[in-house]
N, C-alpha and C positions, 0 to 999 in steps of 0.2 A: 471456460470463464474468460471474459474479455478483460482488458486492462482496467476499464472503468469499474467493472464488478469486483475485480481484485482490490482496487483502491478502496472501494466501499467496505469490503470485508475486513481489510486491514484497519480501517478507521473505526469500525464497530467492534472488532475482536482483535485488538493489538496483541494481547497476551498469547492467544492461540497462534497467531501469525508468527510471533517472535519465537515461540517454542518449536514450531514446524521448521522455520528457517534455521534456527540454531541446531536442530537435529540433523538437517541436511548438511549444514556447515561442518558439524563434527565428523560426519561420514567422509566429507571431502577432505577434512583435515587428516583423517587416517590415511588417505591416499597420498596426501602431501608429505606425510612422514616417510612413506616408501620412497618418494622422489628425493627427499632430503638425504636419506640414507644411501640410496643407490646411484643417483646421478653423478656425484663427484668421483665415484669409483668406476664409472663407465659401465655400470650394470644395467640390465633391462629393468624397466619399471612394470613390465607385464608379467614376466615369468622369471624364476619360479614363484609360486604363491608365497605369502608371508610365512616366514619360518623363524625359529629361535636361533640363537648363535650356535647352539649345539647341532643344528641341522634338522631338528624335528619340526614338522609343519605345525602351525598354530591353528587349533580348531576354531571354527566360525564363532562358537559360543564365547570363546575367550578373546575374540578379536573385535568385539563390539566397542565402538569408541567410548572412551572414558570409563565405562562400566567394567570392561575387561581388565584394564590396568588396576582399578580400585579393588576388584574382586580378588586379584592375585597379590594385592599389597606390594606391587612393584617387583615381584619375583616370578621368574618363569616356573611353571608347574613341572615341566619335564626335567629340568636340571638345576633349578634354584638360582639361575643366573639373574643378576640385577637387571631390571628393565629401566632404561633412562626415563626420568620424569619429563623429558622433552616430548614424549609421545602424547600424554594427556594434555600438556600445556599447548601444543600445536592444535590439538583437536578442540580444546576449549576456546582458544583464541579465534580459530576459524569460525566456530559456531557463534561466538559473540559478534564478530564482524558481519557475518551473514545476517544475523537478526537485526543488528544496528542498521545495515543497509536497507533492509525491508521497511523498517520503521521510520527512517529519516529521509529516504530518497524516493523519487518516482520509481514505479515498477521497472521501467526500461533501464534507468541509471543504476538501480539496485542490482539488476542482473549483470550489468557490466561491471559493477563494483565487485561482485563475487569473483569474476574472472580476474580482475585487476589485483585484488588482495591475495588471491590464491597464488598467482605468479610471484608476487612480492614476498610472500611467506616462504616459498621454495627458495628464492634467492637469498633471503636473510638467513634462513635455516642452514643452508649449505655453507654460507660464509662463517656463521658462528660455529658450526660443527666441524668443518674441515678447512676453513680459511681458503676456500676455493669456490668460485662462482661459475657454474656450468654455462656454456654458451647457449644451449638449446632454450631454456626458459627465458634467458635474457633477451635473445633475439625474438623469441615468441612474444615478449612484452611489447617490443616495437611494432612487429607485424600485426599483432592482434589489435593494438591500440589504433593503428591506422585503418585497419579493416572495419572495426566497430565505429570509427568516426564517420565512415562513409555509409554504413548500414543504419546507424542511429545518429543523425545530425544533432539531436537534442543533447548529446554528450557534451558538445561545445556550445550549447545554447543557440544553435543555428536553426531556428524554426520560424523566422519572420516572413520569409518569402512564401507565396502561394504556389510557386513552382518548386516541386520537391528536389529536382536535380540541382537547382541553385543552392538549396540548403546543404545538400550532400557535398557539393564542390567547396562551399565555404567551410564546412566542417573538416573536410580533408585538408584544406589550406591551413586551418588552425592547428591540426595535428602535425603537418609537415613543418610549420614554423616552430612548434614545440620541440620536434625532433632536432631541428637545426640549432635552436638556441641551447638545448640540453647538451648536444654534442660539442658545439663550439665552446661553450662556457667552461666545461670541465676540461676540454683539451688544452685550452690556454692556461687554466689554473694548474693543471698537471705539468705542463711544459715549464712554466715559471718556477713552480715549487720544486720540481725535480732538479732544476739548475741551481737553485739556492741550497737545497738540502744535500745535493750530491748523491741522491738515491731516488728511486722511483717513489713519488709522493702519492700517486693514485693509480689504480690499475685500469686497464682498458674496460673491465667489467663495469666500473663506475660510470664510464662514458656511455656505454650502451644502456645501462639502467636509467640514467638521467634522460636519455633520448626516449626511452620507453614511457617514462612518466610524462614527458612532454607530449607524446602521442595521445595519451589518455586525458591529460589535464591542461594542455596548452603550454605556452612559454612561461606563464605565471607559475604553473605547477612545477615546471622544471627548475625555475629559480628557487622556489620554496623547498623543493626536494634537496637541493644542494646546500643552501644557507640554513634552512630550518634543520636539515639533517646534521649539519655541522654543530649547531647549538645543542641539539639533543645528544649528539655524540660526546660533546665536551661535558655535559652534565652527567651522563651515565658513565663515561670512561675517562674521567679527569685524571686519575693516577696514570693510566696508560698514555694519555696525551702528554702529560708532563714528562713521561719517560722518553718521549721523542727528543727531548732537549739534552739527553745524556750523551755520553760518548757514542760514537757511531757503532762500535762493537757491542754496545749494551742496548741498542734500540730494539724495540719489539714492534711488530706490525699491529695496527689497530683496525679491526674489522669495521668498515664504514658503511657497508651495504645495509645492515639492520637499521642504522640511524636514518639513512636515506629512505628506506622503505617505510619507517614510522612517519617521517615527515610527509612522504607522498600520500600515505593513507589519510593522514590528518587533513591535508589540503583537499583531497578528493571528496571527503565527507563534509568539511566545514570551510572550504575556501572562501565563499562569499561572506560568511560571518567573520572570518579572520581579517578580510579586507575592511569590512565595516568597523570592526574593533580597532584596527590600526588607524583608520581615518578619524574616529572619535578620540582616540588617544592623542594623535598629533594635533588635532584642532582644539582640544580642551585641556 
C-alpha cells in the first residue's frame, strides 16, 4: 500500500485505522513497560522473557496488553502479588498516542511520532518509577532525531527544493540547530540555578532530553519542551515545587522529565496550532 493509498484509507475509515494503530501502540507499550522496569536496573530488555516478581514466567495469554491486567484484576495468578497499574496505563497511553498520530499527522510524520513518543515514554516512566533516566534511550532520542531528519526532510518542513539532497541538508541543519539550542539553553539555566540554589538544579539527562527534542522538533520544540514543561510541571507538581523553598535538608527532588516529555509531545502534534493561537492571543 502506497502512502497515498494509506492516506485515502485513513480518510474513509478513520475508526478502523485508529483501532489498528491503537492496538499496535498497546503492544509497543507492553515492551516499553519492560524497558521502564529493566533499564534503570541495568538489566537486559531481551532476556529473560517477562516473568512475575516470584520468578514464574508469564504465559502469553496473560501478557496481552490491557486485557491481561484486566483479566487478572491487577493480581498475579501465580502468587497473588499486586501488578502495578503503571502497566495498563503505559499501554493505553501508547495506544492513544499512536492512534492520534495516525489520525492527525501525515503518514511519514506519524511513523516518526511513534518512535518519538515511545522514547519519551521510556524516559518519563524511568524518571517517575526510579528517579533515574538511563543514558541509552536518551542518547537514542538525539541520534534517531538527527537520522530521521536526514531520511525524512518533511519532519522539519524541508520539501521546497526540487533537489532532494538540499532538502535533506536543510533538515539536518534544523535538527542540529535544535540540538544546539536545547543543549545550550538548559546548560546555562542549570549552571545559574545551581549557583543560586547551592545544589544541582537540573540533571544532565534534562540537557540530553532537550537536545533530542530539538533534533525532532527544531529549536522551537526545544524551547517549548523546557518552558512548556516547566509550566506543566508546576501545575501538576505544585506542592513538590513549593517544597524546594524549604530548608535545604527538607528539599525533595522533583522529576522534570515527565513534564518535558508531555510538552515535547504536545509541540510535536500541535506546534503550528500553538503558534497560531499565541499570535491570535497577542494580537487580539
